[in-house]
C-alpha positions as MATLAB code, in Angstrom:
seq = 'XXXXXXXXXXXXXXXXXXXXXXXXXXXXXXXXXXXXXXXXXXXXXXXXXXXXXXXXXXXXXXXXXXXXXXXXXXXXXXXXXXXXXXXXXXXXXXXXXXXXXXXXXXXXXXXXXXXXXXXXXXXXXXXXXXXXXXXXXXXXXXXXXXXXXXXXXXXXXXXXXXXXXXXXXXXXXXXXXXXXXXXXXXXXXXXXXXXXXXXXXXXXXXXXXXXXXXXXXXXXXXXXXXXXXXXXXXXXXXXXXXXXXXXXXXXXXXXXXXXXXXXXXXXXXXXXXXXXXXXXXXXXXXXXXXXXXXXXXXXXXXXXXXXXXXXXXXXXXXXXXXXXXXXXXXXXXXXXXXXXXXXXXXXXXXXXXXXXXXXXXXXXXXXXXXXXXXXXXXXXXXXXXXXXXXXXXXXXXXXXXXXXXXXXXXXXXXXXXXXXXXXXXXXXXXXXXXXXXXXXXXXXXXXXXXXXXXXXXXXXXXXXXXXXXXXXXXXXXXXXXXXXXXXXXXXXXXXXXXXXXXXXXXXXXXXXXXXXXXXXXXXXXXXXXXXXXXXXXXXXXXXXXXXXXXXXXXXXXXXXXXXXXXXXXXXXXXXXXXXXXXXXXXXXXXXXXXXXXXXXXXXXXXXXXXXXXXXXXXXXXXXXXXXXXXXXXXXXXXXXXXXXXXXXXXXXXXXXXXXXXXXXXXXXXXXXXXXXXXXXXXXXXXXXXXXXXXXXXXXXXXXXXXXXXXXXXXXXXXXXXXXXXXXXXXXXXXXX';
ca = [
      38.174  -10.054   16.189;
      34.488  -10.185   15.583;
      32.706  -11.191   18.543;
      28.660  -11.987   19.291;
      28.003   -8.549   20.889;
      29.130   -6.703   16.980;
      27.116   -9.427   14.811;
      24.411   -9.455   16.949;
      24.428   -5.423   17.282;
      23.838   -5.081   13.744;
      20.891   -7.536   13.802;
      22.694  -10.936   12.838;
      21.843  -14.068   14.868;
      24.412  -17.141   16.208;
      22.922  -18.958   12.543;
      23.109  -16.709   10.440;
      27.142  -15.940   11.560;
      27.835  -19.168   11.429;
      26.567  -19.215    7.879;
      28.645  -16.458    7.127;
      32.355  -17.878    8.162;
      30.846  -21.486    6.632;
      30.214  -19.592    2.875;
      33.609  -17.586    3.571;
      35.735  -20.321    4.638;
      36.697  -17.162    7.019;
      36.175  -14.786    9.105;
      34.835  -11.814    7.492;
      35.680   -8.178    7.486;
      33.753   -5.209    9.593;
      32.965   -3.984    6.287;
      31.757   -7.908    5.032;
      29.913   -8.346    8.575;
      27.723   -5.100    7.958;
      27.120   -5.400    4.406;
      25.545   -9.238    5.438;
      23.502   -7.406    7.937;
      21.567   -5.260    6.275;
      21.235   -7.584    2.674;
      20.431  -10.547    5.239;
      17.750   -8.504    7.277;
      13.952   -9.180    7.333;
      13.122   -6.042    5.567;
      15.937   -6.937    1.997;
      16.095  -10.522    2.533;
      12.527  -11.291    3.122;
      14.079  -14.153    5.281;
      10.726  -15.653    6.457;
       8.155  -14.782    3.969;
      10.023  -16.156    0.228;
       8.719  -19.367    0.796;
       4.596  -17.848    0.810;
       5.754  -14.883   -2.033;
       6.600  -17.525   -4.587;
       3.177  -18.824   -4.750;
       1.447  -15.477   -5.204;
      -0.100  -15.509   -8.855;
       1.557  -14.161  -11.807;
      -0.692  -14.395  -14.204;
      -3.790  -12.100  -15.309;
      -5.872  -10.961  -18.059;
      -3.122   -8.448  -19.534;
       1.031   -9.303  -19.851;
       2.420   -9.040  -16.640;
       5.849   -7.397  -15.574;
       7.532   -8.629  -12.891;
      11.142   -6.594  -11.933;
      13.552   -6.374   -9.355;
      12.193   -3.324   -7.171;
       8.540   -3.041   -9.099;
       6.035   -4.469  -11.313;
       3.238   -3.932  -13.737;
       1.206   -5.072  -16.838;
       1.059   -3.966  -20.281;
      -2.118   -1.957  -22.164;
      -1.484   -1.259  -25.746;
       2.340   -1.493  -25.596;
       2.174    0.825  -22.512;
       3.592   -0.338  -18.902;
       1.681    0.491  -16.149;
       4.172    0.080  -13.232;
       3.042   -0.180   -9.770;
       4.351   -1.047   -6.086;
       4.224   -0.400   -2.633;
       6.466   -0.375    0.155;
       6.002    0.622    3.894;
       8.039    2.927    6.074;
       6.608    2.152    9.214;
       9.118    1.766   11.649;
      10.875    5.120   10.753;
       7.526    6.824   10.625;
       6.831    5.876   14.183;
      10.220    7.353   15.511;
      10.237   10.241   13.580;
       6.850   10.719   11.247;
       7.489   13.543    8.716;
      11.188   12.278    7.826;
      10.074    8.809    7.940;
       6.830    9.267    5.479;
       8.731   11.973    3.476;
      11.496    9.345    2.378;
       8.848    6.506    2.368;
       7.357    8.476   -0.407;
      11.151    9.148   -1.831;
      11.397    5.526   -2.280;
       8.510    4.187   -3.634;
       8.717    7.197   -6.587;
      12.708    5.863   -7.308;
      11.116    2.209   -7.567;
       9.008    3.559  -10.251;
      11.291    5.794  -12.302;
      14.313    3.784  -11.980;
      12.471    1.209  -13.792;
      11.919    3.456  -16.509;
       8.155    4.541  -15.685;
       7.383    8.415  -15.083;
       5.402    8.476  -11.768;
       1.842    9.765  -12.104;
      -0.077    8.913   -9.413;
       0.318    8.052   -5.163;
      -1.538    6.441   -2.931;
      -1.109    6.003    1.018;
      -2.404    3.901    3.540;
      -1.968    4.841    7.242;
      -2.718    3.036   10.303;
      -2.530    4.658   13.932;
      -3.559    4.776   17.565;
      -7.012    6.249   18.753;
      -6.820    9.569   18.619;
      -7.675    9.672   22.206;
      -3.775    9.195   22.456;
      -1.710   12.589   21.965;
       1.090   11.155   20.766;
      -0.836    8.914   18.179;
      -2.475   12.651   16.962;
       1.180   13.799   16.866;
       2.243   10.774   14.377;
      -0.645   11.569   12.363;
      -0.044   15.380   11.999;
       3.698   14.502   11.249;
       2.647   11.428    8.502;
       0.585   13.520    6.934;
       2.822   16.594    6.894;
       5.654   14.571    5.231;
       3.524   13.025    2.537;
       2.042   16.573    1.799;
       5.768   18.153    1.839;
       7.449   15.435   -0.038;
       5.084   14.621   -2.149;
       3.542   17.996   -3.263;
       6.862   19.711   -4.114;
       8.040   16.674   -5.714;
       5.217   17.241   -8.432;
       3.657   13.773   -8.433;
      -0.309   13.807   -7.008;
      -1.203   12.170   -3.983;
      -4.344   10.916   -5.563;
      -5.954    8.494   -2.786;
      -5.250    6.168    0.229;
      -7.146    5.316    3.584;
      -6.393    5.674    7.171;
      -7.953    3.765   10.225;
      -7.207    3.912   13.850;
      -6.991    1.023   16.406;
      -5.280    0.373   19.701;
      -2.920   -2.123   18.551;
      -1.196    0.504   16.200;
      -0.558    3.122   19.377;
       3.072    1.941   19.699;
       3.567    0.799   16.002;
       2.161    3.187   13.503;
       2.412    1.826    9.765;
       2.599    4.140    6.553;
       2.143    2.234    3.687;
       2.791    4.152    0.165;
       1.904    3.214   -3.680;
       3.150    4.692   -6.903;
       2.131    4.264  -10.062;
       3.751    5.092  -13.196;
       3.615    5.152  -16.883;
       6.661    3.839  -19.625;
       6.861    2.550  -23.410;
       7.064   -0.905  -22.469;
      10.204   -0.436  -24.952;
      11.579    2.146  -22.678;
      11.301   -0.267  -19.058;
      14.952   -1.116  -17.235;
      15.907   -3.546  -14.696;
      17.928   -3.862  -12.365;
      21.170   -6.087  -13.701;
      24.600   -5.433  -14.104;
      26.287   -6.177  -17.673;
      29.799   -7.490  -17.342;
      32.639   -4.578  -19.139;
      30.454   -1.965  -18.680;
      30.974    0.741  -15.997;
      29.092    1.223  -12.462;
      28.320    4.536  -11.669;
      26.991    6.442   -8.556;
      24.463    9.171   -9.376;
      22.250   11.335   -7.835;
      22.838   13.124   -4.048;
      26.135   12.382   -1.892;
      26.372   10.212    1.054;
      25.914   10.641    4.891;
      25.336    9.179    8.147;
      21.809    9.424    8.058;
      20.094    6.296    8.212;
      22.939    3.935    8.491;
      21.580    0.199    9.493;
      18.036    1.258    8.892;
      16.569   -1.887    7.296;
      18.749   -4.360    9.571;
      18.684   -2.162   12.839;
      15.482   -0.419   12.515;
      12.924   -2.280   10.221;
      13.897   -6.074   11.227;
      13.400   -5.227   15.160;
      10.458   -4.928   17.501;
      10.284   -1.404   19.553;
      11.486   -1.994   23.389;
      10.590    0.396   25.845;
      13.041    3.365   25.686;
      14.621    2.784   22.737;
      15.718    5.440   20.628;
      16.205    4.975   16.891;
      15.868    8.336   15.767;
      19.739    7.815   13.529;
      18.224    5.145   11.501;
      15.948    7.518    9.785;
      16.795    8.935    6.661;
      16.562   12.773    5.474;
      15.036   13.271    2.559;
      14.872   16.440   -0.104;
      11.849   16.190   -2.375;
      13.694   19.021   -5.173;
      16.571   16.673   -5.074;
      14.103   14.122   -5.975;
      12.192   15.646   -8.772;
      15.716   16.472  -10.269;
      16.505   12.977  -10.323;
      13.339   11.925  -11.854;
      14.160   13.775  -14.523;
      17.482   12.837  -14.834;
      16.991    9.638  -14.774;
      14.309    9.230  -17.324;
      17.077   11.117  -19.640;
      19.633    9.008  -19.256;
      17.187    6.035  -20.054;
      15.858    7.600  -23.290;
      19.599    7.987  -23.852;
      20.143    4.288  -24.574;
      23.646    4.008  -22.573;
      21.734    2.890  -19.492;
      22.173   -1.075  -19.254;
      20.643   -1.792  -15.583;
      19.983    0.794  -12.821;
      18.666    0.503   -9.197;
      17.605    2.763   -6.444;
      19.886    2.482   -3.374;
      16.694    2.239   -0.805;
      17.032    0.343    2.274;
      20.640   -1.190    2.372;
      21.540    1.656    0.293;
      25.392    0.860   -1.851;
      25.142   -2.588   -0.447;
      21.751   -3.620   -1.605;
      22.303   -2.286   -5.068;
      25.735   -3.754   -5.940;
      25.078   -6.970   -4.356;
      21.173   -7.329   -6.511;
      22.529   -5.858   -9.815;
      25.377   -7.952   -9.876;
      23.765  -11.379   -9.189;
      20.619  -10.347  -11.408;
      23.062   -9.749  -13.931;
      25.396  -12.804  -13.426;
      28.019  -10.325  -12.641;
      30.607   -9.351  -10.239;
      31.628   -5.484   -9.489;
      35.015   -3.999   -8.795;
      34.225   -1.136   -6.659;
      36.492    1.804   -5.097;
      34.654    3.570   -2.545;
      37.003    6.445   -2.707;
      34.870    7.548   -5.329;
      31.584    7.696   -3.447;
      30.372   11.191   -2.923;
      30.512   12.294    0.473;
      28.870   15.159    2.605;
      30.175   13.981    5.530;
      34.004   13.809    6.703;
      36.071   10.634    8.195;
      32.875    8.230    7.023;
      34.296    4.580    7.470;
      34.060    1.973    4.659;
      31.336   -0.045    6.837;
      29.130    3.049    7.192;
      29.304    4.411    3.513;
      27.687    0.138    2.533;
      25.136    0.791    5.080;
      23.849    4.358    4.737;
      20.301    5.161    3.136;
      20.866    8.810    2.457;
      18.002    9.344   -0.025;
      17.970   10.258   -3.916;
      20.890    8.035   -4.516;
      20.993    5.238   -7.584;
      23.464    2.808   -9.196;
      23.642    2.726  -12.853;
      25.346   -0.037  -14.956;
      26.311    2.338  -17.880;
      28.039    1.401  -21.385;
      31.286    1.710  -21.436;
      32.823    4.629  -23.177;
      29.217    7.000  -22.194;
      30.161    7.556  -18.438;
      30.592   11.488  -19.929;
      27.360   11.971  -21.489;
      25.770   10.715  -17.925;
      27.907   12.797  -16.118;
      27.234   15.503  -18.460;
      23.325   15.178  -17.953;
      23.804   14.567  -14.265;
      25.714   17.745  -14.165;
      23.214   19.601  -16.061;
      20.423   18.831  -13.065;
      22.874   19.945  -10.357;
      23.197   15.945   -9.072;
      26.603   14.239   -8.524;
      27.579   11.332  -11.069;
      30.921    9.401  -10.343;
      31.943    6.282  -12.082;
      33.077    3.881   -8.978;
      34.422    0.853  -11.104;
      33.287   -1.818  -13.386;
      31.126   -4.893  -13.744;
      33.236   -8.029  -13.989;
      32.103  -11.516  -15.349;
      32.978  -13.567  -11.925;
      30.206  -12.981   -9.859;
      32.814  -11.728   -7.358;
      32.048   -8.176   -5.421;
      35.461   -6.419   -4.779;
      35.656   -3.406   -2.936;
      38.611   -1.239   -1.939;
      38.981    1.691    0.216;
      42.271    3.763    0.814;
      43.584    1.445   -2.066;
      43.663   -1.554    0.308;
      41.191   -4.474   -0.682;
      38.026   -4.630    2.164;
      35.507   -6.567    0.914;
      36.113   -9.975   -1.882;
      32.566  -11.813   -1.782;
      30.207  -13.520   -3.994;
      27.303  -11.572   -4.773;
      25.465  -14.591   -4.674;
      26.446  -14.813   -0.586;
      25.207  -11.277    0.165;
      22.001  -11.067   -2.425;
      20.586  -14.572   -1.368;
      19.691  -14.524    2.068;
      18.735  -17.752    4.182;
      15.587  -18.795    4.398;
      14.016  -19.475    8.319;
      11.418  -22.554    8.798;
       8.913  -21.068   10.880;
       5.290  -22.887   11.276;
       2.902  -20.908   12.222;
       0.440  -21.864   15.042;
      -3.010  -21.333   15.724;
      -3.436  -18.368   18.952;
      -4.237  -19.301   21.585;
      -8.271  -17.818   22.611;
      -8.901  -17.084   18.689;
     -11.939  -20.036   18.757;
     -13.681  -17.267   21.819;
     -12.843  -14.095   19.401;
     -15.247  -15.870   17.118;
     -18.424  -16.483   18.772;
     -20.768  -14.037   19.138;
     -24.314  -14.299   20.620;
     -26.362  -12.101   18.441;
     -29.125  -12.270   20.755;
     -27.288  -11.163   23.975;
     -27.141   -7.487   21.516;
     -30.136   -5.245   22.282;
     -31.254   -3.795   19.273;
     -31.503   -0.099   20.881;
     -33.649    0.922   18.278;
     -32.224    4.758   18.243;
     -30.845    4.134   14.888;
     -30.363    8.218   13.447;
     -28.023    8.180   16.614;
     -26.420    4.673   15.648;
     -25.775    6.042   12.381;
     -24.524    9.600   13.363;
     -21.954    7.971   15.710;
     -21.022    5.560   13.244;
     -20.097    8.783   10.622;
     -18.483   10.522   13.334;
     -16.007    7.456   13.684;
     -12.500    8.280   12.612;
     -12.645    4.787   10.786;
     -15.465    6.244    8.306;
     -15.866    9.542    8.951;
     -14.786   11.675    5.723;
     -11.017   12.342    5.456;
     -10.702   15.524    3.720;
      -8.828   16.859    6.540;
      -5.849   15.085    5.628;
      -6.293   14.375    1.652;
      -6.920   18.218    1.211;
      -3.394   18.699    2.124;
      -2.244   16.818   -0.678;
      -1.811   18.204   -3.813;
      -3.974   15.808   -6.062;
      -4.183   17.784   -9.322;
      -0.710   18.063  -10.329;
      -0.646   17.088  -13.757;
      -4.245   17.629  -14.294;
      -4.576   13.855  -14.952;
      -6.537   13.347  -12.357;
     -10.230   12.157  -13.195;
     -11.901   11.059  -10.153;
     -11.038   13.068   -6.808;
      -9.965   11.373   -3.087;
     -12.674   10.750   -1.600;
     -14.528    8.083   -3.872;
     -14.427    4.210   -4.061;
     -11.035    4.673   -6.042;
      -9.156    7.787   -7.545;
      -9.068    7.384  -11.405;
      -6.406    8.843  -13.344;
      -6.489    9.634  -16.875;
      -3.702    8.384  -19.509;
      -2.870   10.970  -21.640;
      -2.728   10.368  -25.272;
      -5.145    7.386  -25.675;
      -8.822    7.269  -23.743;
      -8.151    4.848  -21.097;
      -7.840    5.292  -17.743;
      -6.299    3.951  -14.596;
      -8.448    2.854  -11.438;
      -6.244    3.039   -8.341;
      -7.461    1.881   -4.836;
      -5.669    0.484   -1.708;
      -7.766   -1.444    0.470;
      -7.334   -3.656    3.943;
      -9.799   -4.540    6.444;
      -7.285   -5.291    9.068;
      -9.818   -5.872   12.286;
     -11.236   -9.048    9.833;
      -7.387  -10.388    9.367;
      -7.352  -10.388   13.330;
     -10.442  -12.307   13.849;
      -9.835  -14.351   10.369;
      -6.832  -13.772    8.513;
      -7.930  -15.930    6.005;
     -11.416  -14.838    5.271;
     -10.264  -11.177    6.278;
      -7.631  -11.369    3.347;
      -9.404  -12.328    0.620;
     -12.153   -9.642    2.085;
      -9.213   -7.014    1.189;
      -8.511   -8.578   -2.025;
     -12.817   -8.516   -2.583;
     -13.066   -4.751   -1.667;
     -10.321   -3.736   -3.896;
     -11.642   -5.296   -6.628;
     -15.219   -3.674   -5.660;
     -13.938   -0.298   -5.583;
     -12.618   -0.657   -9.034;
     -15.552   -1.666  -10.303;
     -17.680    0.786   -8.606;
     -15.498    3.257  -10.979;
     -15.896    0.991  -14.005;
     -12.487   -0.493  -14.353;
     -11.462   -3.792  -15.034;
      -8.838   -4.901  -12.493;
      -5.661   -5.826  -13.587;
      -3.066   -6.052  -11.128;
      -2.458   -6.221   -7.084;
       0.511   -4.850   -5.239;
       0.565   -5.964   -1.458;
       2.261   -4.832    1.656;
       1.974   -7.385    4.335;
       2.184   -5.861    8.034;
       2.695   -8.436   10.560;
       4.379   -9.027   13.981;
       7.401  -10.937   14.983;
       7.614  -13.933   12.685;
       9.915  -15.501   15.171;
       6.935  -16.350   17.423;
       4.635  -19.342   15.565;
       1.248  -17.327   17.201;
       2.556  -14.204   15.165;
       3.459  -16.329   11.901;
       0.193  -18.360   11.860;
      -1.219  -14.912   10.852;
       1.077  -14.099    8.061;
       0.412  -17.585    6.658;
      -3.366  -17.663    6.685;
      -3.473  -13.938    4.944;
      -0.969  -15.221    2.123;
      -3.351  -18.041    1.949;
      -6.174  -15.743    1.318;
      -4.570  -13.475   -1.028;
      -3.682  -16.442   -3.494;
      -6.862  -18.097   -3.320;
      -8.776  -14.580   -3.918;
      -6.541  -13.639   -6.630;
      -6.715  -17.076   -8.160;
     -10.777  -16.595   -8.194;
     -10.369  -12.782   -9.754;
      -7.525  -13.744  -12.209;
      -5.719  -11.062  -10.780;
      -1.779  -11.139  -10.829;
       0.561  -10.026   -7.840;
       3.025   -8.056   -9.615;
       5.195   -6.888   -6.730;
       4.794   -6.066   -3.330;
       6.748   -6.078    0.242;
       6.901   -7.698    3.754;
       7.140   -6.000    6.942;
       7.870   -7.657    9.868;
       8.533   -7.104   13.515;
       5.731   -4.387   13.867;
       5.247   -5.020   17.599;
       5.465   -2.811   20.966;
       5.783   -3.482   23.944;
       1.696   -3.244   24.410;
       2.029   -5.770   21.598;
       1.383   -6.771   17.795;
      -0.413   -4.582   15.372;
      -3.614   -5.999   13.476;
      -2.576   -8.349   10.984;
      -2.741   -6.014    7.882;
      -2.136   -7.085    4.450;
      -2.433   -4.263    2.388;
      -4.005   -4.864   -1.066;
      -2.802   -2.201   -3.429;
      -4.905   -2.463   -6.780;
      -5.072   -1.116  -10.567;
      -7.541   -1.832  -12.738;
      -8.555   -0.435  -16.182;
     -10.952    1.841  -17.871;
     -11.389    1.442  -21.332;
     -13.270    4.792  -21.781;
     -12.030    7.387  -19.381;
     -15.180    9.221  -20.215;
     -17.214    6.540  -18.558;
     -15.756    6.755  -15.292;
     -18.350    6.265  -12.590;
     -18.456    7.532   -8.670;
     -20.204    7.197   -5.755;
     -22.343   10.296   -5.145;
     -25.867   10.850   -6.148;
     -26.070   12.701   -9.000;
     -29.931   13.989   -9.518;
     -33.307   13.522   -7.991;
     -35.887   11.450   -9.021;
     -33.181    8.587   -9.925;
     -34.276    4.774   -8.970;
     -31.609    3.309   -5.835;
     -30.626   -0.158   -6.349;
     -29.155   -2.752   -3.970;
     -26.861   -5.430   -6.138;
     -26.410   -8.004   -3.478;
     -27.763   -9.396   -0.412;
     -28.166   -8.086    3.219;
     -27.844  -11.049    5.701;
     -28.017  -10.878    9.204;
     -24.343  -10.448   10.070;
     -22.993   -8.324   12.506;
     -19.279   -9.795   13.711;
     -16.393   -7.646   13.307;
     -18.069   -4.714   12.118;
     -17.892   -1.070   13.074;
     -21.234   -0.827   14.601;
     -20.361   -3.602   16.937;
     -17.024   -1.787   17.888;
     -19.224    1.515   18.378;
     -21.838    0.377   20.220;
     -20.913   -2.535   22.402;
     -16.959   -1.607   22.426;
     -16.658   -5.399   20.963;
     -14.110   -6.700   18.732;
     -15.316  -10.320   17.798;
     -17.974  -12.669   16.076;
     -17.538  -14.212   12.689;
     -16.462  -12.012   10.050;
     -18.881  -11.199    7.640;
     -19.010  -14.535    4.828;
     -17.742  -13.811    1.447;
     -18.674  -16.370   -1.573;
     -16.154  -15.613   -4.242;
     -18.068  -16.868   -7.259;
     -20.962  -14.191   -6.237;
     -18.420  -11.685   -5.741;
     -17.361  -11.967   -9.444;
     -20.721  -12.043  -10.673;
     -21.580   -8.740   -8.997;
     -18.582   -7.402  -10.264;
     -19.330   -8.828  -13.776;
     -22.937   -6.715  -13.540;
     -21.594   -3.790  -12.269;
     -18.898   -3.011  -15.254;
     -20.970   -4.411  -17.705;
     -23.958   -1.827  -16.069;
     -21.511    1.100  -16.512;
     -20.275    0.336  -19.205;
     -23.672    0.516  -21.111;
     -24.151    4.167  -19.444;
     -27.088    2.693  -17.549;
     -26.181    4.038  -13.721;
     -25.253    7.850  -12.154;
     -23.705    6.400   -9.490;
     -21.835    2.935   -7.903;
     -20.803    3.208   -4.275;
     -19.876   -0.693   -2.446;
     -20.592   -1.499    0.817;
     -17.877   -1.794    3.684;
     -17.373   -0.265    7.023;
     -20.486    1.043    8.705;
     -22.717   -1.182    6.411;
     -25.730   -0.030    4.030;
     -26.760    3.069    5.879;
     -23.538    4.643    5.933;
     -23.129    3.943    2.052;
     -26.377    5.507    1.614;
     -25.271    8.586    3.488;
     -22.164    9.306    1.542;
     -24.010    8.339   -1.653;
     -26.224   11.274   -0.682;
     -23.075   14.302    1.216;
     -20.009   13.198   -0.663;
     -21.084   14.999   -3.923;
     -18.725   18.265   -4.115;
     -21.243   20.561   -5.308;
     -24.564   19.104   -4.457;
     -26.471   16.626   -1.647;
     -29.094   14.588   -3.204;
     -31.431   12.902   -0.419;
     -33.010    9.507   -0.553;
     -36.434    7.473    0.250;
     -35.300    4.082    0.841;
     -38.667    1.786    1.225;
     -37.826   -1.279   -0.491;
     -35.461   -3.089    2.290;
     -36.438   -6.012    3.754;
     -36.123   -6.169    7.646;
     -37.276   -9.745    8.122;
     -33.850  -10.051   10.412;
     -32.288   -7.674   13.019;
     -32.739   -3.937   12.121;
     -29.561   -3.021   12.890;
     -27.856   -6.041   10.678;
     -29.889   -4.583    7.593;
     -28.460   -1.015    8.474;
     -25.166   -1.492    9.690;
     -24.021   -4.980    9.023;
     -20.957   -5.669    6.747;
     -22.399   -8.142    4.493;
     -19.698   -8.757    1.796;
     -20.617   -8.381   -1.913;
     -23.214   -5.575   -1.836;
     -23.078   -2.026   -4.262;
     -25.632    0.331   -4.285;
     -26.015    1.846   -7.969;
     -28.471    4.697   -8.675;
     -30.281    4.442  -12.161;
     -32.793    6.778  -14.615;
     -36.130    4.990  -14.015;
     -36.125    3.657  -18.097;
     -32.654    1.904  -16.900;
     -34.352   -0.682  -14.323;
     -35.441   -3.036  -16.379;
     -32.051   -3.570  -18.277;
     -30.311   -3.370  -15.135;
     -32.319   -6.148  -13.618;
     -31.922   -8.423  -16.767;
     -28.403   -7.989  -16.859;
     -28.247   -8.795  -12.772;
     -30.178  -11.468  -13.455;
     -27.773  -13.056  -16.456;
     -25.252  -12.898  -14.078;
     -27.076  -14.085  -10.750;
     -26.398  -11.489   -9.181;
     -29.378  -10.375   -6.616;
     -30.877   -7.322   -7.217;
     -33.694   -5.485   -5.300;
     -34.893   -1.782   -5.885;
     -34.752   -0.181   -2.547;
     -35.810    3.496   -2.933;
     -35.560    6.693   -5.200;
     -33.259    9.808   -4.736;
     -34.831   13.415   -4.232;
     -34.858   15.225   -0.756;
     -33.388   17.383    1.405;
     -32.695   14.351    3.972;
     -32.055   10.530    4.324;
     -35.100    8.466    4.981;
     -35.316    4.790    5.658;
     -38.551    3.521    6.162;
     -40.111   -0.031    7.531;
     -43.324   -0.742    7.260;
     -44.192    2.560    6.524;
     -42.463    4.101    9.590;
     -39.219    5.681    9.588;
     -36.440    3.836   11.117;
     -33.952    7.055    9.865;
     -34.492    9.927    9.010;
     -31.975   12.519    8.807;
     -31.613   16.043    6.997;
     -28.796   16.024    5.143;
     -27.135   19.392    6.428;
     -26.934   17.092   10.087;
     -25.216   14.320    8.141;
     -22.687   16.365    6.178;
     -21.758   17.686    9.006;
     -20.883   15.174   11.257;
     -19.085   13.387    8.351;
     -17.204   16.070    6.928;
     -15.934   17.478   10.493;
     -15.628   15.070   12.862;
     -12.073   13.752   11.731;
     -11.102   17.458   12.095;
     -13.003   17.481   15.485;
     -10.924   14.791   17.174;
      -7.635   16.140   15.861;
      -8.229   19.669   17.775;
      -9.309   18.410   20.503;
      -8.305   14.364   20.995;
     -11.978   13.174   21.888;
];
């Protein structure tokens, strides 16, 4: 008999269990109950978010591909497939394996679509580095990413890392993968009646049982031990699995394929059946096992890594087995796809499951109406007059450059192999990563972005800025934005004051994507990111891919030569709310976040794309955390081979000096160009209604900013680079 203690222990509530009884017309077997618990979990069923995800734009400038596990766009008959995923809760519990298996899972989402993975990115959030456990998590997560990514042979080319108190009890590990394939090779995750269902890859163990329902769909509580729910990955097996999978897809014998990720066999069986209007007859005794005595429910819930389910043309099973044997991987026929829509599973010769696929794969939706949190209006007030202008701008700039949120992340990305495959054009540390597409002149620019502090203060505007910043990062490389994937990280959706953040962020993403004509091709929602210390900042991570028509025109952020003119495209504003400066200088997280005009943003981006395409500029860099002064400093010192100074004498200080220097006004990009290109850049900016201002010239061994002929910032580049390059390593070493 199924008791409340049993189904609640699996993560199901009373409403869900009553619905199961109604659908089945009987009490479920324990294996059926376990299957419902994982498929109806928030992580798999999107019970609180599906109504919003349906509203995300799906049309853009390129043909859009939307599949079951990933999506993408098509250029010149080539599919660019990409997806972002979260592995937050496993990484909080076991950082190395949590992050490693996150990489493994996102890779499988790409190559099961028939695409060869060509790039990985990661977006990470941790508590302050003064906290020893946060340092432990960071080091473990980075170790997991490098150990898996480096071994599997896919370059980790970009990402972001931020630190904030809200992530202290619940870190975020979001990963993104991009792959390429001929459009004709793309696969769907569906079954076809009358054909065989095969299990391929590693054997099944007890690791990861209930990971999506027990671990990923609940908050962390004080003293909880979740370690058994964390999966264990093997990157060498994954590398073999990539090659074997692409080989069987090229054989023409595969009709459908799906990764056994969250919810394992349960997810792949039920969702492939539903996608193909099919059922399945499965014999669990045929599943390759690596542990003795596994019960049926354990096999169905296991999230052991490097496994997939394949629908194979009847009669071609020996061909598939032969290919996987060559790669020393399991391949076993579990049963057949049927035409009646019913999943039948037997174990030990006895039937243990008989459920319609739609019952499992179509989780119930929960209606929650968000409620604005108390105190949000006060958080958005900032009395600028109460903030003294220190005048110590050299010190303030160095303080910002030493902030873990601003400082160079080379201490981390130097641990990643970002050159494997030798297609990486723009190395980690620039506004976006750039990867060439073999055989053609085009390239891919890729970025991940989310100003979570803005989203905490104003989720609608903050998520608009997240999309806009991703677009700016791409155009600074010379890429046309083509498509978006997201990873939406929030607190408990059952609480209206938490759900309000999700609603408003979703609305912001929708409005920005519509304004920029960018489709959302794939994504992920991660709820229940809470701990006894509270919820995380709402973090709608935006992953975006852009197309560079001529890879030889790729632009990067560093100043290239002395004597170039420095131009600010965009306007400075008297805004300091939500800025890194405000938190660093005054320990305040409040104020109205920077305003954003999406039409002006689009005009700026159109201008930058045109001037890069015409070869008029030598560098382009957007202004984000730390404002204009930080952006200029990064332009001076981020070159790998040389540093180039700058003298900035053309700024208009008709507002607070610290707002001009450190405010984070949106829609600003710093470019440098030869003297003879200035008028043409100005003409293009004027035609597009983009603000244009010559602010200085490159040269020398210092960053100098003048106001009325007096230096308000004058710093030697050696000092700037030392602070910016080494601060993160110092934090990790001593835990400042």
